KEKE-3310 file (N, C-alpha, C; in steps of 0.2 Angstrom, whole numbers, plus 5000, padded with zeros to 4 digits):
npx = (5003:5002:5012:5011:5000:4986:4987:5002:5002:4994:4998:5012:5008:5004:5014:5022:5013:5016:5028:5027:5022:5032:5043:5043:5055:5056:5052:5050:5058:5059:5059:5062:5063:5067:5064:5072:5067:5075:5079:5096:5098:5089:5072:5065:5053:5048:5055:5048:5035:5036:5043:5032:5023:5030:5032:5017:5014:5016:5006:4991:4977:4977:4977:4989:4994:5005:5022:5039:5051:5068:5082:5097:5108:5112:5100:5105:5099:5101:5101:5093:5082:5081:5069:5070:5061:5056:5047:5041:5031:5016:5001:4983:4976:4985:4997:5017:5031:5046:5058:5070:5077:5091:5105:5117:5123:5122:5113:5100:5088:5078:5064:5051:5035:5018:5002:4985:4972:4954:4943:4932:4929:4933:4932:4939:4944:4954:4947:4946:4957:4951:4953:4954:4944:4951:4946:4949:4962:4978:4991:5007:5023:5030:5040:5047:5050:5042:5035:5025:5020:5013:5004:4990:4994:4989:4994:4989:4996:5004:5019:5034:5046:5059:5059:5053:5056:5060:5048:5033:5034:5027:5015:5002:4992:4983:4978:4978:4979:4983:4975:4958:4962:4963:4954:4963:4966:4982:4987:4984:4989:5001:5004:5001:5010:5019:5019:5019:5033:5038:5040:5039:5051:5054:5046:5053:5064:5059:5057:5072:5074:5077:5079:5079:5082:5094:5112:5121:5114:5108:5099:5090:5080:5079:5073:5055:5040:5023:5006:4989:4975:4961:4950:4953:4954:4967:4963:4956:4952:4964:4969:4984:4992:5007:5018:5033:5038:5052:5067:5083:5101:5107:5097:5078:5061:5049:5032:5013:4996:4984:4969:4955:4943:4930:4935:4938:4952:4963:4975:4994:5008:5028:5042:5062:5074:5090:5098:5109:5120:5130:5144)
npy = (4993:5012:5021:5035:5048:5057:5071:5072:5068:5077:5088:5087:5083:5096:5105:5098:5106:5119:5117:5115:5126:5137:5151:5164:5175:5182:5187:5175:5169:5154:5148:5132:5122:5108:5092:5081:5064:5050:5045:5046:5058:5073:5068:5062:5065:5077:5085:5085:5090:5103:5110:5107:5116:5126:5131:5133:5141:5153:5150:5157:5154:5142:5125:5110:5097:5087:5082:5082:5079:5076:5068:5075:5078:5072:5081:5090:5090:5099:5112:5125:5123:5132:5136:5140:5148:5147:5154:5147:5148:5156:5153:5150:5138:5130:5131:5134:5127:5127:5121:5123:5117:5123:5120:5125:5132:5123:5114:5103:5095:5096:5104:5099:5107:5107:5114:5115:5122:5120:5111:5101:5083:5069:5052:5040:5027:5014:5000:5000:4988:4976:4975:4974:4985:5002:4998:4987:4981:4986:4996:4996:4994:5006:5014:5027:5041:5055:5052:5041:5048:5056:5051:5040:5024:5011:4993:4984:4971:4970:4962:4966:4970:4965:4954:4946:4941:4935:4940:4944:4959:4969:4980:4988:4998:5008:5026:5041:5057:5060:5071:5080:5091:5108:5115:5118:5113:5113:5112:5099:5091:5094:5088:5075:5073:5072:5060:5049:5046:5039:5021:5018:5014:5002:4992:4986:4980:4969:4956:4954:4951:4962:4977:4993:4994:4985:4981:4986:4987:5001:5010:5024:5036:5043:5048:5055:5055:5061:5062:5071:5067:5067:5076:5077:5073:5073:5068:5060:5043:5037:5025:5016:5008:4998:4994:4985:4984:4980:4977:4981:4984:4990:4998:5001:5000:5009:5012:5018:5017:5028:5026:5034:5031:5028:5022:5031:5034:5043:5049:5046:5039:5037:5030:5029:5022:5020:5006:4995:4983:4980:4970)
npz = (5001:4998:5007:5011:5018:5016:5018:5016:5002:4995:5000:4991:4977:4977:4976:4965:4954:4957:4951:4940:4934:4932:4933:4925:4915:4906:4889:4882:4888:4903:4919:4928:4945:4953:4955:4968:4966:4968:4957:4945:4938:4934:4931:4919:4915:4922:4917:4902:4905:4911:4899:4889:4897:4896:4883:4880:4887:4878:4869:4869:4862:4855:4857:4864:4855:4852:4854:4852:4859:4863:4876:4880:4888:4905:4917:4932:4948:4956:4953:4946:4930:4912:4904:4888:4872:4859:4844:4832:4825:4821:4816:4808:4811:4815:4829:4831:4841:4847:4859:4869:4883:4897:4905:4916:4905:4893:4882:4889:4885:4871:4861:4852:4848:4843:4841:4841:4832:4839:4831:4822:4815:4805:4816:4826:4834:4842:4854:4871:4884:4891:4907:4925:4936:4942:4955:4959:4956:4965:4973:4968:4976:4983:4970:4962:4974:4971:4960:4965:4974:4973:4962:4963:4958:4949:4946:4935:4935:4949:4951:4956:4948:4953:4955:4948:4936:4920:4906:4895:4884:4889:4900:4911:4917:4929:4934:4941:4948:4966:4972:4967:4954:4946:4934:4918:4906:4902:4910:4914:4905:4904:4915:4913:4902:4913:4920:4910:4906:4913:4922:4909:4900:4905:4901:4889:4895:4903:4895:4895:4910:4917:4926:4933:4945:4948:4948:4936:4926:4913:4912:4901:4895:4879:4868:4867:4862:4861:4860:4859:4859:4863:4874:4893:4911:4925:4936:4936:4934:4922:4908:4907:4896:4890:4879:4872:4856:4851:4854:4851:4848:4859:4862:4868:4862:4867:4868:4869:4875:4882:4892:4894:4908:4904:4892:4882:4869:4874:4873:4864:4868:4863:4862:4864:4871:4879:4885:4894:4900:4908:4914)
capx = (5000:5006:5017:5011:4997:4983:4990:5007:5002:4991:5006:5017:5004:5003:5021:5022:5008:5020:5034:5026:5020:5037:5044:5046:5060:5056:5046:5051:5060:5055:5061:5060:5065:5069:5064:5074:5062:5076:5085:5101:5098:5080:5066:5065:5044:5048:5059:5043:5031:5037:5044:5026:5020:5034:5026:5009:5014:5015:5001:4984:4973:4977:4980:4995:4991:5008:5026:5044:5058:5076:5086:5104:5113:5107:5100:5107:5096:5102:5100:5088:5081:5080:5067:5071:5054:5056:5043:5042:5025:5008:4995:4976:4973:4992:5006:5023:5034:5052:5059:5077:5081:5095:5109:5126:5125:5120:5105:5098:5084:5075:5057:5047:5027:5012:4995:4978:4966:4948:4938:4928:4932:4932:4934:4940:4950:4953:4943:4950:4958:4948:4957:4952:4943:4957:4947:4951:4970:4981:4996:5014:5028:5034:5048:5053:5046:5037:5029:5021:5017:5012:4998:4987:4996:4987:4996:4985:5001:5008:5025:5039:5052:5066:5059:5048:5060:5058:5039:5031:5034:5018:5010:4995:4993:4977:4983:4975:4983:4981:4969:4956:4964:4960:4950:4967:4970:4987:4991:4983:4993:5008:5004:5000:5018:5027:5017:5021:5039:5036:5039:5038:5058:5056:5043:5058:5069:5056:5059:5075:5073:5080:5075:5083:5089:5102:5117:5125:5108:5108:5091:5091:5078:5083:5069:5051:5036:5015:5000:4984:4970:4953:4950:4951:4958:4973:4964:4950:4958:4965:4973:4990:4992:5013:5021:5039:5041:5058:5074:5089:5108:5106:5090:5074:5056:5041:5023:5009:4990:4982:4961:4950:4942:4923:4936:4941:4958:4965:4984:4997:5015:5032:5051:5065:5078:5095:5099:5117:5120:5138:5147)
capy = (4999:5019:5026:5042:5049:5061:5075:5072:5067:5081:5092:5085:5086:5105:5107:5097:5109:5125:5117:5114:5132:5139:5157:5168:5178:5187:5187:5169:5162:5154:5144:5131:5118:5102:5087:5073:5056:5045:5044:5049:5063:5077:5064:5066:5067:5084:5092:5084:5093:5109:5111:5106:5120:5134:5133:5134:5149:5157:5149:5155:5152:5135:5117:5106:5092:5082:5087:5077:5078:5074:5069:5077:5077:5071:5084:5093:5092:5105:5117:5127:5123:5138:5135:5145:5145:5147:5155:5146:5148:5157:5149:5151:5131:5125:5135:5127:5130:5122:5122:5119:5116:5123:5121:5128:5134:5120:5110:5097:5093:5101:5099:5102:5105:5108:5116:5114:5125:5115:5108:5094:5080:5061:5052:5033:5024:5007:4999:4999:4982:4973:4975:4974:4991:5000:4997:4978:4981:4988:5000:4992:4997:5014:5017:5032:5043:5062:5051:5038:5050:5062:5047:5034:5020:5004:4990:4978:4964:4972:4961:4968:4967:4962:4946:4943:4935:4939:4940:4948:4967:4973:4982:4991:5002:5014:5031:5046:5061:5059:5072:5085:5099:5114:5116:5121:5107:5114:5111:5091:5088:5095:5078:5068:5070:5070:5052:5045:5043:5032:5016:5015:5010:4996:4987:4986:4977:4963:4950:4951:4950:4968:4982:4999:4996:4981:4982:4983:4990:5007:5013:5030:5039:5044:5053:5053:5060:5064:5066:5069:5066:5070:5078:5071:5074:5067:5068:5054:5036:5033:5017:5018:5002:5001:4987:4985:4978:4978:4981:4980:4986:4993:5003:4997:5005:5009:5014:5017:5021:5031:5028:5036:5025:5027:5018:5034:5036:5052:5051:5039:5040:5032:5032:5025:5021:5017:4999:4995:4977:4979:4966)
capz = (5001:5000:5015:5015:5022:5012:5018:5012:4994:4994:4999:4986:4970:4975:4975:4958:4948:4958:4950:4933:4932:4931:4935:4918:4916:4899:4885:4878:4893:4910:4924:4934:4947:4951:4964:4968:4965:4969:4952:4948:4937:4933:4933:4909:4913:4924:4910:4898:4908:4913:4893:4887:4898:4894:4876:4880:4891:4872:4863:4872:4858:4853:4864:4861:4850:4849:4855:4853:4861:4865:4881:4874:4894:4914:4921:4937:4952:4961:4948:4939:4922:4908:4895:4879:4868:4850:4842:4825:4819:4822:4811:4809:4812:4819:4830:4831:4846:4850:4868:4872:4893:4898:4913:4917:4898:4887:4880:4892:4882:4867:4860:4845:4850:4839:4844:4836:4835:4840:4824:4823:4809:4808:4824:4825:4839:4845:4861:4879:4883:4895:4911:4932:4935:4948:4964:4960:4957:4971:4970:4969:4979:4978:4965:4963:4975:4967:4957:4969:4982:4969:4959:4965:4952:4952:4940:4932:4937:4951:4954:4959:4944:4955:4957:4943:4933:4913:4906:4890:4887:4892:4907:4909:4927:4930:4936:4943:4954:4971:4975:4962:4951:4944:4927:4917:4903:4899:4917:4914:4899:4907:4921:4909:4902:4918:4923:4903:4905:4922:4920:4901:4896:4912:4898:4883:4900:4904:4892:4898:4915:4920:4929:4932:4950:4945:4946:4930:4922:4915:4907:4899:4892:4874:4867:4870:4857:4862:4854:4863:4855:4866:4881:4898:4917:4925:4943:4934:4930:4916:4909:4904:4890:4887:4877:4869:4850:4849:4857:4849:4849:4867:4863:4866:4859:4866:4865:4876:4874:4889:4889:4901:4912:4899:4888:4875:4869:4877:4872:4863:4868:4860:4866:4862:4877:4880:4888:4894:4904:4912:4918)
cpx = (5005:5008:5015:5003:4993:4985:4998:5006:5000:4994:5011:5013:5004:5009:5024:5019:5013:5025:5033:5023:5025:5038:5045:5047:5060:5052:5044:5056:5059:5060:5059:5065:5067:5067:5068:5070:5066:5081:5089:5101:5089:5077:5064:5056:5042:5050:5053:5037:5032:5040:5037:5023:5025:5030:5022:5009:5014:5012:4994:4978:4973:4980:4984:4990:4997:5015:5032:5048:5064:5080:5091:5110:5107:5108:5101:5100:5095:5102:5095:5087:5079:5077:5066:5065:5054:5050:5042:5038:5018:5004:4986:4974:4980:4999:5011:5027:5041:5055:5065:5078:5088:5097:5115:5128:5125:5113:5106:5095:5080:5067:5055:5038:5024:5007:4990:4975:4959:4943:4935:4930:4930:4934:4936:4944:4949:4951:4948:4953:4955:4953:4952:4950:4951:4954:4946:4959:4972:4988:5004:5019:5031:5038:5053:5045:5039:5033:5023:5017:5011:5001:4997:4990:4992:4990:4991:4990:5006:5015:5030:5046:5060:5067:5056:5049:5059:5050:5038:5031:5028:5016:5005:4995:4987:4981:4979:4980:4978:4974:4965:4961:4959:4958:4955:4971:4977:4992:4989:4987:4998:5011:5004:5007:5022:5025:5020:5027:5040:5036:5039:5044:5057:5054:5049:5063:5065:5056:5064:5079:5077:5077:5080:5087:5095:5105:5118:5120:5111:5104:5090:5084:5081:5078:5061:5044:5029:5010:4994:4979:4963:4954:4949:4956:4963:4971:4955:4954:4959:4970:4979:4992:5000:5015:5029:5041:5046:5062:5080:5098:5108:5102:5084:5066:5052:5035:5019:5003:4987:4974:4961:4945:4933:4926:4936:4947:4960:4970:4989:5004:5020:5039:5053:5071:5086:5098:5105:5115:5128:5139:5142)
cpy = (5006:5020:5032:5044:5055:5066:5078:5071:5073:5087:5093:5083:5093:5108:5105:5102:5116:5125:5117:5121:5136:5147:5161:5173:5183:5186:5179:5164:5162:5149:5139:5126:5113:5096:5080:5067:5052:5043:5047:5057:5065:5071:5068:5067:5072:5089:5091:5090:5101:5112:5114:5116:5128:5135:5134:5140:5154:5157:5148:5153:5146:5128:5113:5099:5086:5087:5080:5080:5074:5073:5072:5075:5076:5079:5084:5095:5096:5111:5117:5125:5130:5133:5141:5142:5148:5148:5155:5148:5150:5155:5152:5147:5128:5130:5131:5132:5124:5127:5120:5125:5117:5125:5122:5129:5128:5116:5105:5093:5097:5097:5102:5102:5110:5108:5118:5120:5121:5114:5102:5090:5074:5059:5043:5031:5015:5005:4998:4992:4982:4971:4977:4983:4994:5000:4990:4977:4985:4993:4995:4994:4999:5012:5022:5039:5049:5056:5047:5042:5055:5060:5042:5027:5015:4999:4984:4971:4967:4968:4965:4964:4965:4957:4942:4939:4939:4935:4945:4955:4971:4977:4986:4994:5006:5019:5036:5052:5061:5064:5077:5091:5103:5114:5119:5114:5107:5109:5100:5087:5088:5087:5075:5065:5067:5061:5049:5043:5037:5024:5012:5012:5003:4992:4984:4981:4971:4958:4947:4948:4955:4972:4987:4999:4989:4981:4981:4986:4998:5008:5022:5033:5044:5051:5053:5060:5058:5065:5065:5071:5066:5073:5074:5075:5070:5068:5062:5049:5036:5028:5018:5009:5002:4993:4989:4980:4978:4982:4978:4985:4993:4998:5000:5004:5003:5011:5013:5022:5024:5033:5029:5030:5024:5023:5024:5033:5042:5054:5046:5044:5034:5037:5025:5026:5019:5012:4996:4990:4977:4973:4960)
cpz = (5001:5006:5015:5016:5017:5013:5015:5006:4992:4993:4994:4978:4971:4972:4967:4954:4950:4954:4941:4930:4930:4932:4928:4921:4912:4895:4883:4885:4903:4913:4929:4938:4950:4955:4963:4970:4966:4963:4948:4943:4938:4932:4924:4911:4917:4919:4901:4899:4908:4905:4890:4892:4897:4889:4876:4883:4883:4869:4867:4869:4855:4858:4861:4858:4849:4851:4856:4855:4863:4871:4878:4881:4901:4913:4927:4941:4956:4959:4944:4932:4918:4905:4891:4875:4862:4845:4837:4821:4821:4818:4813:4811:4816:4822:4832:4835:4847:4856:4867:4882:4892:4905:4910:4910:4892:4889:4886:4887:4876:4866:4857:4849:4845:4842:4840:4837:4834:4834:4825:4814:4811:4813:4823:4832:4841:4853:4867:4879:4889:4899:4919:4932:4942:4953:4965:4959:4965:4969:4971:4973:4978:4975:4963:4969:4975:4966:4960:4974:4978:4965:4961:4956:4954:4946:4938:4935:4941:4955:4952:4950:4947:4956:4951:4936:4923:4912:4897:4893:4884:4897:4907:4918:4923:4935:4938:4949:4959:4974:4967:4959:4948:4935:4923:4912:4900:4906:4916:4910:4902:4911:4917:4907:4906:4918:4916:4903:4913:4920:4914:4897:4900:4905:4893:4889:4902:4901:4894:4905:4920:4923:4932:4940:4949:4944:4941:4924:4922:4907:4907:4895:4888:4870:4867:4865:4861:4859:4856:4857:4857:4872:4887:4904:4919:4933:4941:4932:4925:4914:4905:4901:4885:4885:4873:4862:4849:4853:4853:4848:4853:4866:4862:4866:4864:4867:4869:4874:4879:4883:4894:4901:4907:4891:4879:4875:4871:4873:4869:4865:4864:4863:4866:4870:4877:4887:4887:4900:4904:4913:4917)
residu = (MET:ASN:PRO:TRP:SER:GLU:GLY:GLU:ARG:GLY:ALA:ALA:LEU:GLN:ALA:LEU:VAL:ALA:GLN:LEU:ARG:LEU:GLU:GLN:LEU:GLU:HIS:ASN:LEU:PHE:ARG:GLY:SER:SER:SER:ASP:ILE:GLY:ALA:PRO:ALA:VAL:PHE:GLY:GLY:GLN:VAL:LEU:GLY:GLN:ALA:LEU:MET:ALA:ALA:ALA:ARG:THR:VAL:PRO:GLN:HIS:ALA:ALA:HIS:SER:LEU:HIS:GLY:TYR:PHE:LEU:ARG:PRO:GLY:ASP:LYS:ALA:ALA:PRO:ILE:VAL:TYR:ASP:VAL:ASP:ARG:ILE:ARG:ASP:GLY:ALA:SER:PHE:THR:THR:ARG:ARG:VAL:VAL:ALA:ILE:GLN:HIS:GLY:GLU:PRO:ILE:PHE:HIS:MET:SER:ALA:SER:PHE:HIS:ARG:ARG:GLU:GLU:GLY:VAL:SER:HIS:ALA:PRO:ALA:MET:PRO:GLU:VAL:PRO:ALA:PRO:GLU:GLN:THR:ARG:PRO:ARG:GLU:ALA:SER:LEU:ARG:ALA:VAL:ASP:GLU:VAL:PHE:ASP:LEU:ARG:PHE:VAL:ASP:PRO:ARG:ASP:PRO:ALA:THR:ALA:GLY:PRO:ARG:PRO:ALA:LEU:ASN:ARG:ALA:TRP:LEU:ARG:THR:ALA:GLU:ALA:LEU:PRO:ASP:ASP:PRO:VAL:LEU:HIS:GLN:ALA:LEU:LEU:ALA:TYR:VAL:SER:ASP:TYR:SER:LEU:LEU:GLY:VAL:ALA:MET:GLN:PRO:HIS:GLY:LEU:HIS:PHE:LYS:GLN:PRO:GLY:VAL:GLN:GLY:VAL:SER:LEU:ASP:HIS:ALA:MET:TRP:PHE:HIS:ARG:ASP:PHE:ARG:CYS:ASP:ASP:TRP:LEU:LEU:TYR:ASP:THR:GLU:SER:PRO:SER:ALA:ALA:HIS:ALA:ARG:GLY:PHE:CYS:ARG:GLY:SER:LEU:PHE:SER:ARG:ASP:GLY:ARG:LEU:VAL:ALA:SER:VAL:ALA:GLN:GLU:GLY:LEU:ILE:ARG:VAL:ARG:GLY)
# end
Protein backbone atom coordinates (compact mmCIF):
# COMPACT_ATOMS: atom_id res chain seq x y z
CA MET A 1 0.00 0.00 0.00
CA ASN A 2 1.02 3.63 -0.38
CA PRO A 3 3.18 4.70 2.59
CA TRP A 4 2.14 8.40 2.55
CA SER A 5 -0.81 10.04 4.28
CA GLU A 6 -3.48 11.94 2.38
CA GLY A 7 -2.02 15.21 3.66
CA GLU A 8 1.46 14.32 2.46
CA ARG A 9 0.16 13.29 -0.96
CA GLY A 10 -1.89 16.47 -1.32
CA ALA A 11 1.09 18.63 -0.40
CA ALA A 12 3.30 16.73 -2.86
CA LEU A 13 0.76 17.23 -5.66
CA GLN A 14 0.52 20.97 -4.99
CA ALA A 15 4.32 21.19 -4.98
CA LEU A 16 4.47 19.46 -8.37
CA VAL A 17 1.77 21.74 -9.80
CA ALA A 18 3.75 24.78 -8.64
CA GLN A 19 6.91 23.29 -10.14
CA LEU A 20 5.19 22.83 -13.51
CA ARG A 21 3.79 26.37 -13.64
CA LEU A 22 7.32 27.86 -13.95
CA GLU A 23 8.64 31.36 -13.35
CA GLN A 24 8.62 33.71 -16.35
CA LEU A 25 11.94 35.52 -16.70
CA GLU A 26 11.40 37.26 -20.03
CA HIS A 27 9.09 37.22 -23.04
CA ASN A 28 10.22 33.71 -24.14
CA LEU A 29 12.27 32.59 -21.11
CA PHE A 30 11.02 30.50 -18.19
CA ARG A 31 12.72 28.93 -15.19
CA GLY A 32 11.83 25.76 -13.32
CA SER A 33 13.14 23.93 -10.29
CA SER A 34 13.73 20.20 -9.90
CA SER A 35 12.80 17.53 -7.36
CA ASP A 36 14.89 14.60 -6.22
CA ILE A 37 12.65 11.59 -6.86
CA GLY A 38 15.35 8.99 -6.23
CA ALA A 39 16.66 8.83 -9.81
CA PRO A 40 20.33 9.59 -10.59
CA ALA A 41 19.44 12.74 -12.57
CA VAL A 42 16.43 14.98 -13.17
CA PHE A 43 13.37 12.85 -13.95
CA GLY A 44 12.68 13.02 -17.70
CA GLY A 45 8.94 13.40 -17.15
CA GLN A 46 9.56 16.59 -15.18
CA VAL A 47 11.47 18.14 -18.09
CA LEU A 48 8.76 17.04 -20.53
CA GLY A 49 6.02 18.59 -18.44
CA GLN A 50 7.88 21.83 -17.80
CA ALA A 51 8.89 22.23 -21.46
CA LEU A 52 5.28 21.73 -22.55
CA MET A 53 4.10 24.31 -20.01
CA ALA A 54 6.72 26.79 -21.23
CA ALA A 55 5.60 26.34 -24.84
CA ALA A 56 1.91 26.57 -23.93
CA ARG A 57 2.46 29.83 -22.04
CA THR A 58 3.24 31.42 -25.43
CA VAL A 59 0.19 29.94 -27.22
CA PRO A 60 -2.99 31.20 -25.53
CA GLN A 61 -5.38 30.42 -28.39
CA HIS A 62 -4.66 26.75 -29.33
CA ALA A 63 -4.25 23.46 -27.47
CA ALA A 64 -1.22 21.16 -27.72
CA HIS A 65 -1.79 18.09 -29.88
CA SER A 66 1.76 16.69 -30.14
CA LEU A 67 5.27 16.96 -28.80
CA HIS A 68 8.60 15.40 -29.77
CA GLY A 69 11.53 15.71 -27.40
CA TYR A 70 15.16 14.53 -27.18
CA PHE A 71 17.09 14.11 -23.93
CA LEU A 72 20.61 15.39 -24.62
CA ARG A 73 22.35 15.41 -21.23
CA PRO A 74 21.51 14.27 -17.68
CA GLY A 75 19.87 17.07 -15.71
CA ASP A 76 21.43 18.43 -12.51
CA LYS A 77 18.86 18.05 -9.71
CA ALA A 78 20.50 20.85 -7.69
CA ALA A 79 20.34 23.52 -10.39
CA PRO A 80 17.38 25.39 -11.94
CA ILE A 81 16.43 24.72 -15.56
CA VAL A 82 15.90 27.58 -18.00
CA TYR A 83 13.43 26.98 -20.84
CA ASP A 84 13.99 29.08 -23.98
CA VAL A 85 10.91 29.10 -26.25
CA ASP A 86 11.32 29.81 -29.98
CA ARG A 87 8.10 30.99 -31.62
CA ILE A 88 8.56 29.11 -34.90
CA ARG A 89 5.14 29.76 -36.43
CA ASP A 90 1.78 31.26 -35.48
CA GLY A 91 -0.91 30.06 -37.89
CA ALA A 92 -4.67 30.26 -38.05
CA SER A 93 -5.06 26.50 -37.43
CA PHE A 94 -1.63 25.32 -36.22
CA THR A 95 1.06 26.94 -34.08
CA THR A 96 4.59 25.54 -33.65
CA ARG A 97 7.06 26.06 -30.82
CA ARG A 98 10.58 24.84 -30.16
CA VAL A 99 11.83 24.67 -26.57
CA VAL A 100 15.42 24.22 -25.36
CA ALA A 101 16.04 23.34 -21.71
CA ILE A 102 19.35 24.75 -20.48
CA GLN A 103 21.53 24.09 -17.44
CA HIS A 104 25.05 25.42 -16.80
CA GLY A 105 25.03 27.06 -20.23
CA GLU A 106 24.37 23.81 -22.14
CA PRO A 107 21.17 22.29 -23.59
CA ILE A 108 19.98 19.18 -21.74
CA PHE A 109 16.75 18.70 -23.72
CA HIS A 110 15.00 20.09 -26.75
CA MET A 111 11.41 19.70 -27.87
CA SER A 112 9.15 20.64 -30.76
CA ALA A 113 5.48 21.07 -29.91
CA SER A 114 2.49 21.67 -32.16
CA PHE A 115 -0.77 23.35 -31.14
CA HIS A 116 -4.07 23.06 -33.03
CA ARG A 117 -7.21 25.14 -33.09
CA ARG A 118 -10.13 22.95 -32.03
CA GLU A 119 -12.17 21.72 -34.98
CA GLU A 120 -14.51 18.82 -35.70
CA GLY A 121 -13.78 15.99 -38.16
CA VAL A 122 -13.70 12.24 -38.65
CA SER A 123 -13.12 10.15 -35.54
CA HIS A 124 -12.15 6.55 -34.73
CA ALA A 125 -10.03 4.76 -32.13
CA PRO A 126 -9.31 1.23 -30.86
CA ALA A 127 -11.24 -0.22 -27.96
CA MET A 128 -9.70 -0.10 -24.50
CA PRO A 129 -8.25 -3.47 -23.36
CA GLU A 130 -10.40 -5.47 -20.97
CA VAL A 131 -8.75 -5.13 -17.56
CA PRO A 132 -9.94 -5.14 -13.94
CA ALA A 133 -11.35 -1.83 -12.69
CA PRO A 134 -8.97 0.35 -10.65
CA GLU A 135 -10.85 -0.54 -7.47
CA GLN A 136 -9.97 -4.21 -8.11
CA THR A 137 -6.24 -3.53 -8.37
CA ARG A 138 -3.72 -2.41 -5.79
CA PRO A 139 -0.69 -0.10 -5.78
CA ARG A 140 2.72 -1.63 -6.38
CA GLU A 141 5.49 -0.97 -3.90
CA ALA A 142 6.69 2.61 -4.31
CA SER A 143 9.54 3.02 -6.80
CA LEU A 144 10.10 6.74 -7.44
CA ARG A 145 8.97 8.79 -4.45
CA ALA A 146 7.62 11.92 -6.16
CA VAL A 147 5.70 9.95 -8.82
CA ASP A 148 4.19 7.41 -6.44
CA GLU A 149 3.41 10.12 -3.90
CA VAL A 150 1.60 12.39 -6.36
CA PHE A 151 -0.17 9.73 -8.46
CA ASP A 152 -2.35 6.85 -7.36
CA LEU A 153 -0.87 4.06 -9.52
CA ARG A 154 -2.67 0.71 -9.70
CA PHE A 155 -0.81 -1.92 -11.73
CA VAL A 156 -2.94 -4.62 -13.33
CA ASP A 157 -0.07 -7.09 -12.78
CA PRO A 158 1.77 -5.63 -9.77
CA ARG A 159 4.74 -8.01 -9.71
CA ASP A 160 8.02 -6.67 -8.38
CA PRO A 161 10.42 -6.33 -11.37
CA ALA A 162 13.31 -7.38 -9.13
CA THR A 163 11.81 -10.83 -8.55
CA ALA A 164 9.45 -11.34 -11.50
CA GLY A 165 12.02 -12.75 -13.94
CA PRO A 166 11.58 -12.60 -17.74
CA ARG A 167 8.03 -11.86 -18.87
CA PRO A 168 6.24 -10.38 -21.91
CA ALA A 169 6.94 -6.76 -22.87
CA LEU A 170 3.53 -5.55 -21.73
CA ASN A 171 2.44 -3.47 -18.75
CA ARG A 172 -0.90 -1.92 -17.80
CA ALA A 173 -1.67 0.45 -14.95
CA TRP A 174 -4.47 2.72 -13.81
CA LEU A 175 -3.40 6.18 -12.71
CA ARG A 176 -4.81 9.45 -11.42
CA THR A 177 -3.57 12.29 -9.25
CA ALA A 178 -3.94 11.96 -5.50
CA GLU A 179 -6.33 14.94 -5.32
CA ALA A 180 -8.62 16.97 -7.59
CA LEU A 181 -7.01 19.51 -9.91
CA PRO A 182 -8.06 22.93 -11.26
CA ASP A 183 -9.88 23.14 -14.60
CA ASP A 184 -6.70 23.92 -16.53
CA PRO A 185 -6.29 21.71 -19.66
CA VAL A 186 -2.62 22.68 -20.10
CA LEU A 187 -1.84 21.59 -16.54
CA HIS A 188 -3.53 18.23 -17.14
CA GLN A 189 -1.50 17.74 -20.33
CA ALA A 190 1.74 18.64 -18.53
CA LEU A 191 0.97 16.20 -15.71
CA LEU A 192 0.19 13.45 -18.20
CA ALA A 193 3.48 14.13 -19.99
CA TYR A 194 5.19 13.96 -16.59
CA VAL A 195 3.78 10.57 -15.61
CA SER A 196 4.01 9.09 -19.14
CA ASP A 197 7.79 8.72 -18.69
CA TYR A 198 7.30 6.60 -15.56
CA SER A 199 7.88 2.84 -16.02
CA LEU A 200 7.74 3.07 -19.84
CA LEU A 201 11.31 2.05 -20.66
CA GLY A 202 11.09 -0.72 -18.08
CA VAL A 203 8.67 -2.55 -20.38
CA ALA A 204 11.55 -3.13 -22.84
CA MET A 205 13.57 -4.71 -20.00
CA GLN A 206 10.91 -7.21 -18.96
CA PRO A 207 11.58 -9.94 -21.59
CA HIS A 208 15.20 -10.01 -20.42
CA GLY A 209 14.50 -10.11 -16.68
CA LEU A 210 16.17 -6.72 -16.17
CA HIS A 211 15.16 -3.74 -14.03
CA PHE A 212 16.47 -0.25 -13.26
CA LYS A 213 17.79 -1.01 -9.76
CA GLN A 214 19.76 -4.04 -10.90
CA PRO A 215 23.56 -3.60 -10.60
CA GLY A 216 25.18 -3.08 -14.00
CA VAL A 217 21.94 -2.10 -15.75
CA GLN A 218 21.69 1.40 -17.23
CA GLY A 219 18.38 2.65 -18.58
CA VAL A 220 18.10 6.20 -19.96
CA SER A 221 15.34 7.85 -22.02
CA LEU A 222 16.67 9.08 -25.37
CA ASP A 223 13.57 10.60 -26.93
CA HIS A 224 9.88 10.89 -26.15
CA ALA A 225 6.91 11.68 -28.37
CA MET A 226 3.31 12.25 -27.33
CA TRP A 227 0.02 12.95 -29.08
CA PHE A 228 -3.10 14.30 -27.36
CA HIS A 229 -6.24 13.02 -29.08
CA ARG A 230 -9.18 13.90 -26.83
CA ASP A 231 -10.01 15.89 -23.70
CA PHE A 232 -9.17 14.23 -20.39
CA ARG A 233 -8.50 14.91 -16.73
CA CYS A 234 -5.53 13.61 -14.77
CA ASP A 235 -7.63 13.50 -11.60
CA ASP A 236 -9.93 10.89 -13.22
CA TRP A 237 -8.76 7.31 -13.75
CA LEU A 238 -6.71 6.72 -16.91
CA LEU A 239 -5.46 3.33 -18.12
CA TYR A 240 -1.84 3.35 -19.33
CA ASP A 241 -1.42 0.40 -21.72
CA THR A 242 2.27 0.01 -22.66
CA GLU A 243 4.31 -2.42 -24.76
CA SER A 244 7.77 -2.79 -26.30
CA PRO A 245 7.77 -4.30 -29.81
CA SER A 246 11.56 -4.11 -30.25
CA ALA A 247 14.92 -3.91 -28.49
CA ALA A 248 18.18 -3.93 -30.48
CA HIS A 249 21.64 -2.32 -30.50
CA ALA A 250 21.30 -1.31 -26.81
CA ARG A 251 18.08 0.60 -27.54
CA GLY A 252 14.57 -0.34 -26.46
CA PHE A 253 11.50 1.03 -28.24
CA CYS A 254 8.28 1.41 -26.26
CA ARG A 255 4.83 2.78 -26.96
CA GLY A 256 1.77 3.42 -24.89
CA SER A 257 -1.93 4.26 -25.14
CA LEU A 258 -3.85 6.17 -22.50
CA PHE A 259 -7.58 5.54 -22.14
CA SER A 260 -10.16 7.31 -20.00
CA ARG A 261 -12.20 5.10 -17.72
CA ASP A 262 -15.12 5.19 -20.17
CA GLY A 263 -12.88 3.71 -22.90
CA ARG A 264 -11.87 6.76 -24.96
CA LEU A 265 -8.32 6.86 -26.32
CA VAL A 266 -7.07 10.23 -25.03
CA ALA A 267 -3.32 10.13 -25.76
CA SER A 268 -0.54 8.05 -27.34
CA VAL A 269 3.13 7.84 -26.39
CA ALA A 270 6.30 6.52 -28.03
CA GLN A 271 9.78 6.40 -26.55
CA GLU A 272 13.21 4.98 -27.31
CA GLY A 273 15.70 4.48 -24.53
CA LEU A 274 19.25 3.29 -23.96
CA ILE A 275 19.54 -0.09 -22.21
CA ARG A 276 23.08 -1.16 -21.33
CA VAL A 277 24.04 -4.24 -19.35
CA ARG A 278 27.58 -4.15 -17.98
CA GLY A 279 29.50 -7.04 -16.50
